[in-house]
C-alpha positions in Angstrom: 27.6 31.1 -29.2 28.3 27.5 -29.0 26.4 25.2 -26.6 26.7 21.5 -26.0 23.6 19.4 -26.8 24.8 17.1 -23.9 24.1 14.0 -26.2 26.7 11.3 -26.4 25.4 9.7 -29.6 26.3 11.3 -33.0 23.2 9.8 -34.6 21.0 11.1 -31.8 22.5 14.5 -32.1 21.9 14.6 -35.9 18.3 13.4 -35.4 17.7 16.2 -32.8 19.1 18.8 -35.2 16.9 17.6 -38.0 13.9 17.8 -35.7 14.8 21.3 -34.7 15.2 22.3 -38.3 11.8 20.8 -39.2 10.1 22.5 -36.3 12.0 25.8 -36.6 12.6 26.0 -32.9 15.1 24.7 -30.4 14.1 22.2 -27.7 14.2 23.4 -24.2 17.1 21.9 -22.3 16.1 21.3 -18.7 18.5 19.9 -16.2 17.5 16.9 -14.0 17.4 19.0 -10.8 15.2 21.5 -12.6 12.8 18.8 -13.8 12.7 17.3 -10.4 11.8 20.6 -8.8 9.0 21.2 -11.3 7.6 17.7 -10.9 7.6 18.1 -7.1 5.8 21.4 -7.3 3.2 19.8 -9.6 2.9 16.8 -7.3 2.1 19.1 -4.3 -0.5 20.9 -6.4 -2.1 17.5 -7.1 -2.3 17.0 -3.3 -0.2 13.8 -3.2 0.3 12.6 0.3 3.5 13.2 2.3 4.3 9.5 2.2 4.2 9.5 -1.6 6.3 12.6 -1.9 8.9 11.1 0.5 9.2 8.1 -1.8 9.7 10.3 -4.8 12.4 12.2 -2.9 14.3 9.0 -2.4 14.0 8.2 -6.1 15.2 11.7 -7.1 18.2 11.7 -4.8 19.3 8.5 -6.4 18.6 9.8 -9.9 20.6 13.0 -9.4 23.5 11.1 -8.0 23.3 8.7 -11.0 23.3 11.7 -13.4 26.4 13.2 -11.8 28.3 9.9 -11.9 27.4 9.4 -15.6 27.9 13.1 -16.6 24.2 13.4 -17.5 23.0 16.9 -17.0 19.8 17.3 -18.9 16.8 15.0 -18.9 16.9 15.0 -22.8 20.2 13.0 -22.5 18.6 10.1 -20.7 18.4 6.9 -22.8 16.7 3.6 -22.3 20.1 2.1 -21.5 20.6 4.8 -18.8 17.2 3.8 -17.3 18.3 0.1 -17.3 21.6 0.9 -15.7 19.9 3.1 -13.1 17.5 0.3 -12.2 20.4 -2.2 -12.0 21.9 -0.2 -9.2 18.8 -0.5 -6.9 19.2 -2.7 -3.8 15.4 -2.9 -3.3 13.4 -6.1 -3.3 11.2 -7.1 -6.2 8.0 -5.4 -5.0 9.8 -2.2 -3.9 11.8 -2.1 -7.2 8.6 -2.5 -9.3 7.0 0.4 -7.4 10.1 2.5 -7.8 10.1 1.9 -11.6 6.5 3.1 -11.7 7.5 6.3 -10.0 10.5 6.7 -12.5 8.1 6.2 -15.4 5.7 8.8 -14.0 8.5 11.4 -13.6 9.8 10.8 -17.2 6.2 10.8 -18.6 5.9 14.3 -17.0 9.0 15.3 -18.8 7.7 14.0 -22.1 4.4 15.9 -21.6 6.4 19.0 -20.8 8.3 18.6 -24.2 11.6 18.1 -22.5 11.9 14.5 -23.8 10.7 13.0 -27.1 9.8 9.7 -25.5 9.9 8.0 -22.1 13.2 6.0 -21.8 11.8 4.0 -18.8 8.8 2.8 -20.8 10.9 0.0 -22.4 12.5 -1.1 -19.1 10.9 -4.3 -17.9 9.8 -4.5 -14.3 11.3 -7.2 -12.0 9.4 -10.4 -11.5 7.2 -10.0 -8.5 6.1 -13.0 -6.5 3.0 -12.1 -4.5 3.4 -13.3 -0.9 0.8 -15.8 0.2 -2.1 -14.7 2.3 -1.5 -15.7 5.8 -4.4 -15.1 8.2 -4.2 -15.7 11.9 -5.7 -18.9 13.1 -8.3 -18.9 15.9 -5.6 -20.2 18.3 -3.2 -17.5 17.3 -5.9 -14.8 17.8 -6.5 -16.2 21.3 -2.8 -16.0 22.1 -2.6 -12.4 20.7 -5.5 -11.3 22.9 -4.0 -13.0 25.9 -0.7 -11.3 25.2 -2.5 -7.9 25.3 -3.3 -8.7 29.0 0.5 -9.0 29.7 1.5 -5.9 27.9 3.1 -3.2 30.1 0.2 -1.6 31.9 1.0 2.2 32.1 2.7 4.6 29.7 4.2 8.0 30.5 0.8 9.6 30.3 -0.7 7.3 32.8 -3.0 5.6 30.3 -3.9 1.9 30.5 -1.8 0.4 27.6 -3.4 -3.0 27.9 -6.9 -1.8 27.2 -5.6 0.4 24.3 -3.6 -2.3 22.6 -6.4 -4.8 23.0 -9.0 -2.3 21.5 -6.6 -1.6 18.6 -6.1 -5.4 17.9 -9.8 -6.0 17.9 -10.4 -3.0 15.6 -7.9 -4.4 13.1 -9.3 -7.9 13.3 -13.0 -7.1 12.9 -12.8 -4.0 10.5 -10.2 -5.1 8.0 -8.7 -1.6 8.1 -5.1 -1.0 7.1 -2.7 0.1 9.8 -2.8 3.8 8.8 -6.6 3.9 8.6 -6.9 2.3 12.0 -4.4 4.6 13.6 -6.1 7.7 12.2 -9.7 6.5 12.8 -12.0 9.3 13.7 -14.4 8.8 16.6 -17.3 10.1 14.6 -17.1 7.2 12.3 -18.3 4.8 15.0 -22.1 5.2 15.4 -24.6 2.8 16.9 -22.3 -0.1 16.7 -21.5 0.5 13.0 -18.2 1.7 11.5 -18.4 4.0 8.5 -15.7 2.8 6.1 -16.0 5.0 3.0 -18.2 6.6 0.3 -18.1 4.8 -3.0 -17.8 6.6 -6.4 -21.5 6.0 -6.8 -22.2 8.0 -3.7 -23.2 4.9 -1.7 -22.0 4.8 1.9 -20.3 1.6 3.1 -20.6 0.8 6.8 -19.6 -2.3 8.7 -21.4 -3.6 11.8 -18.8 -4.3 14.6 -19.3 -7.0 17.3 -20.6 -5.6 20.5 -17.4 -6.4 22.4 -15.3 -4.5 19.8 -17.4 -1.3 20.1 -17.3 -1.6 23.9 -13.5 -1.9 23.9 -13.2 1.2 21.7 -15.5 3.3 23.9 -13.9 2.2 27.1 -10.4 3.5 26.3 -9.3 7.1 26.8 -9.1 8.5 23.3 -5.9 10.1 22.0 -7.8 13.3 21.2 -11.4 14.7 20.9 -11.4 13.6 17.2 -9.5 10.3 17.1 -9.1 7.1 19.1 -5.4 6.4 18.6 -3.7 9.5 17.2 -3.6 12.9 18.8 -3.4 14.6 15.4 -0.1 16.2 16.3 2.9 15.5 14.1 2.8 13.1 11.1 0.5 10.1 11.0 3.3 7.9 9.8 5.3 8.6 13.0 2.3 7.4 15.0 1.9 4.4 12.8 5.5 3.4 13.6 4.7 3.6 17.3 1.7 1.3 16.9 3.6 -1.0 14.6 6.3 -1.5 17.3 3.6 -2.1 19.9 2.0 -4.8 17.7 5.4 -6.5 17.2 5.8 -6.6 21.0 2.4 -8.2 21.3 3.4 -10.8 18.7 6.6 -11.6 20.6 4.7 -12.0 23.8 2.2 -14.3 22.0 5.1 -16.4 20.4 4.0 -15.7 16.9 6.6 -15.6 14.1 6.1 -13.4 11.2 3.3 -11.4 12.8 2.4 -8.0 11.2 -0.6 -5.7 11.1 -1.7 -6.7 7.6 -2.4 -10.2 8.7 -5.4 -8.9 10.7 -6.8 -7.6 7.4 -6.2 -11.0 5.8 -7.9 -12.7 8.8 -10.9 -10.4 8.4 -11.3 -11.2 4.6 -10.7 -14.9 4.9 -13.2 -15.3 7.8 -15.9 -13.7 5.6 -15.1 -15.8 2.6 -15.1 -19.1 4.6 -18.5 -18.2 6.0 -19.9 -17.8 2.5 -19.8 -14.0 2.0 -19.6 -13.4 -1.8 -16.2 -12.2 -2.9 -17.8 -9.1 -4.5 -19.0 -7.9 -1.1 -15.6 -8.7 0.5 -14.0 -6.5 -2.2 -16.3 -3.6 -1.2 -15.5 -3.9 2.5 -11.8 -4.0 1.8 -12.0 -1.0 -0.5 -10.4 -2.7 -3.4 -10.6 -0.8 -6.7 -11.5 -4.0 -8.5 -12.7 -7.5 -7.6 -9.6 -8.7 -9.5 -7.4 -7.4 -6.7 -9.5 -9.4 -4.2 -9.3 -12.5 -6.3 -5.5 -12.1 -6.7 -4.9 -12.3 -3.0 -7.8 -14.4 -1.7 -8.7 -16.9 -4.5 -7.3 -19.9 -2.6 -9.7 -19.2 0.2 -12.6 -18.8 -2.2 -11.7 -22.4 -3.4 -11.7 -23.7 0.2 -15.1 -22.1 0.7 -16.4 -23.9 -2.3 -15.1 -27.2 -1.0 -16.9 -26.6 2.3 -20.1 -25.8 0.4 -19.8 -29.0 -1.6 -19.3 -31.0 1.6 -22.3 -29.4 3.2 -24.5 -30.3 0.2 -23.3 -33.9 0.3 -23.9 -34.0 4.0 -27.5 -32.8 3.4 -27.9 -35.7 1.0 -26.7 -38.1 3.6 -23.7 -39.0 1.4 -20.0 -38.7 1.8 -17.5 -37.7 -0.9 -17.0 -41.4 -1.9 -20.7 -42.1 -2.3 -21.1 -39.0 -4.4 -18.1 -40.0 -6.6 -19.6 -43.5 -7.2 -23.1 -42.3 -8.1 
């Protein structure tokens, strides 16, 4: 019985045959759809989130389409040039493309570990150059405008709930907790106790809690919760769907406040920068933000650490009764 190796290079075919002869066995030929199905099953067993699985589905849809267009049936046929050509067809921005390449590498690494590939063809593909967007916290004036805009938000929704109180409580939570949008939307009521918000448990087993200003806790307690367990999400359906609803609500608030480029993550930036400018060590800010390493915090907020240092130097010189010029001439 004759069977195609599905390899377009004569040298690669001969190398594969020599490998088979040395090992005394034939390599398993697994099609791209079969490998995708096995990877997806393994990802579900690893308890990856629905959001992560959805991103992999987008990648796999594009990869299977690419394979059909190029006549590539088996994963063993994928070459580094195929990986480069596949990446070249992406219309994503630099950050999204870099993340997509990471997912492609993870999938092909799974294929290598499964002995369907000898080496990862995406390993040699260089990621796009990513320019980290600047940190852009809200100013005090912008925060006042945002809170005033909450007072002009449409009052009632279809359930008869006071939208103005709910959106204001949500804005205050984002500003004074540093939570990401998804974490704020899914926040459990049990995590707010005695004016403190439980954030997470570190790997060392230490609990991290954050004191909230009294008016923030009062705003959260005054609204009608979405369910017995959570403030802003009923728990029905997918969390991402509820996140989209709250994201649209925030965009409406930003429009009412006349703020260009407003988005939920800027509240997190405002939280971090306000702490750094008041002298909170960056190590502690990293813990509150839940960063895996202080390097992540330094990457995004190092300019604000420098401004904090400048303010400290000015305060010391003021204590000496000297200005910057006097200090420079001494």
